N, C-alpha and C positions, 0 to 999 in steps of 0.2 A: 801782143794782145794779152789782156788780163783775163785768163780763162775762167777764173772763179767769178769775176764780175759779169762776164758774158753769160755764164750759166745762170747766175742769179737773176739777170734781166730776163732771160727766157722764162724762168719760173714765174716772175711777176706778170709778164706778158701773156704766157700761155694759160694761166689760171683765169685771167680776165677774158681771154679770147674764147675759151671753151664754155665758160659760164654764159657769156654773151650769146653764143650760138644756141645754147640750151634754152635760154629765155626767149630768143626770137621765135621759137617754135610755138609759143603761146599767142603770138600775134593773131588777132581775130578770133581767139578761142577763150579769152579770159572770162571769168565768171560774171563780170560787170564791165561796162564800158570804161569806167574810171580805172579799174585794175588793168584792163587791156592796154590802155595808154601808158599807165605807170610802168608796167613790165617792159614795154617797148622802149621807154625812155631809159630805164635802168640798163637794158641791153645795149643801147646806143652809147651810154656813158662808159660802160665797160669796154666797148669796142674802141672808143676814142682813147682810153687809157692803154689798151693793147697797142695801138699804133705808136704811141709815144715810147713805150717800153721796148717794143721790137725794133723800132727805128734806131734807137740808141744802141741796141744790141748789134744790129747790122753794121752800124758805123764803127763800133768797137772791134767787131770781127774783121772788118776790112777785106771781105771777100766778094763784095758786090751784091750781097743779099739784103734787099730792103725789107720792110715789114710785110709786104705781100708775098715775097718768096719764102720768108720764114714762116708765115702762116699757112701757105697753101702747098708748099713743096717739101714738107718734112713728114716722115711716116710716124706712126704711133710711138715707136720706141725712141724717137728723137724729141718727142714732146715732153715738157717738164711741168705740166699742170698738176695741181693737187688732186687727189682721187675724188674728193667730194664734188668737184666741179663737173665731173663726167657721170655722176650718178643720174639715173633716169628722172625725168620730170614727174612721173607718177601722177597722183592727183594734186589738187591745189595745195593741200597741206604739206605734201612732200616737197613741192617746189618752194613753198614759203619757208619751211624749216631749213632746207638746204641753203637758201638765200640768207636766212638769219644767221646761221652758223658762220657762213663765209663773210657776210657783212661785218659781223662782230670782230672777227680776226682781221679783216681788211682795214677796218677803221683804225684799230690800234697800231697796226703795222704802218699805215701811212702817217699816223701821228709821229711815229718814231723816225720814219724816213725823211720827214720834213727837216730834221736836224742832221741829215747825212753829211758826211765829209765830202761826198761827191756832189758838186753844185747842180749838175744836170738831174740827178736822182732827186735831190731836195726840191728842185723846181717842179718836176713832174708830180711828186708827192703832194706838194702844196696846192697844186691845181686839182689833183684827184680827190683830196680829202674833203673838199667842199661838196663834191658830188656824193661821195661815200657817206658823209654825214646824213644826207637825205636818205640814202639807201638803208642805212641802219635804223634810222627813226621809223621809216616805213615798215620794214620787215619786223621790227620789234613790236610795233603797234598791231600788225596782223597776227603775230603769235599770241598776243594777249586777247585779241578779239576772238580768235578761234579756240583758244584754250579755255577762256571764260565765257564761251558761247553756249551752244546746244550740247547735248550729250554726244551727238554724232560728231560735231566739229571737234570737241574735246578729245574724243577717242582717236580721231584721225591725226590730229596734230601731235598727240602723245605717241602714237605709233611711229610717226615720222621722226620725232625727236629720238626715240629709242633706236630706230634702224640706222639713222645717220650719225649717231654719236661716235661710233667706232671709226669714222672718217675725220674726226676733228683733231685727233692727236698728231697726225702727220704734219699739220701746219706749224707745229711748234717743235717738231723733231729735227733739230739742226744737224747737218752733216758737215763735212770739210768745207764745202762751198760757203755755206752760211756762216760757219765759224770764222772763215777767212774774212768775210764781209764785216763781221763784228770787230775783229782785230784791227781792220783798217778804218773803223769808225763809219763804215758805209751803212750798216744795218743795226737795228736795236737787238738787244739780247732776248733770247727766247723766254727766259723765266718771267720777265716783266710783262711780256705780251700775253703769256698763258695766264698769269694771275689776273690781268685786266679782263681777259676773255671770260674766264670762269666767274668772275664777280658779276659781269654784266649779264651773262646767261642766267646765273642764279637769281638775280633780281627780277629779270623779265619772267622767268619761269614761276617765281613766287606769285607775281601779279596775275599770271595766266593760269594759276592753279595746276601747274604741270610738275611732274616729278623729274628731277635731274639725275641722270645716271652717274656713278662714281667717276671722278676724274682719272683714277688709276685703272680704269677698265682697259681691256685689251684693245689695241688700235691697229688699223690697217696702215700700211706704208708702201712706198716705192714709186709713187707717181712722179715725185720730183727728180727721181733718178731714171725715169723712162720705163718703169714697170707698171703697166696700167691694167685696168679691168677690161673685159670684153666690150664694154660700152663705147670706149673711145674710138675703136676702129669704125664703128657704124657712124659716129658723129663726123669723123674726118672724111669718110666716103661721101657723105652728103655735102659737107662744107667745101671740100676740095675738088669736087667733080668737074666743074667747069674749067678750072685752070689745068687740071690733069688731062682733060679731053682735048682742050684747045690751048696748048702751051703758049704763053705770051699774049693771049687774047686781051684786048683792052676795049673799054667802052668808047 
């Protein structure tokens, strides 16, 4: 088994999985019916992507763990999601900014993975990028609407931008796993992704009349290596309860 590729697939799948779970909590609670439906659709898109990444990871591992076992039977220290995905939903500005930051990274990552040397990864990325293009367009538009809206909406989205900025650096902090993927031609280099991310965020923030924090600000890290915030444990307790309580249960 290619351990680096297995770990990389977990990172792709786990980030999509946890963010999907977070967004699903807004179902029936959105600020408007259109937004309620849009968030649910984004959550479902991410869940579909999760299944593809984790299914491939399970096949590569060869230990009989499918996407369900990888999603529901791993503890927090075994999860490889980026820390930004496990941050609380908060108010709608918090959720919107978390989504915008992740969507921007996710979009440019998938654009790079479309050219992956691994045909399976390239295929999944090509399918996913169509959905993520919509995700990014939607969250970018919402950031502009909130930032250039009322004084209250501007203050809330600026606060969210500031609070979550320290979680953006981890997405581009490559370690041995991702460096191995770059060397094999599987994944794009971090520098190009980060430059594209910063450029898009800067353009959207300018239109939204928001202030962007310095790119070299201190950043959190550790999620991709299994070191998480306290929030992930609560997310998993809710998400995994049924499978843990009734092992092997099927609908």
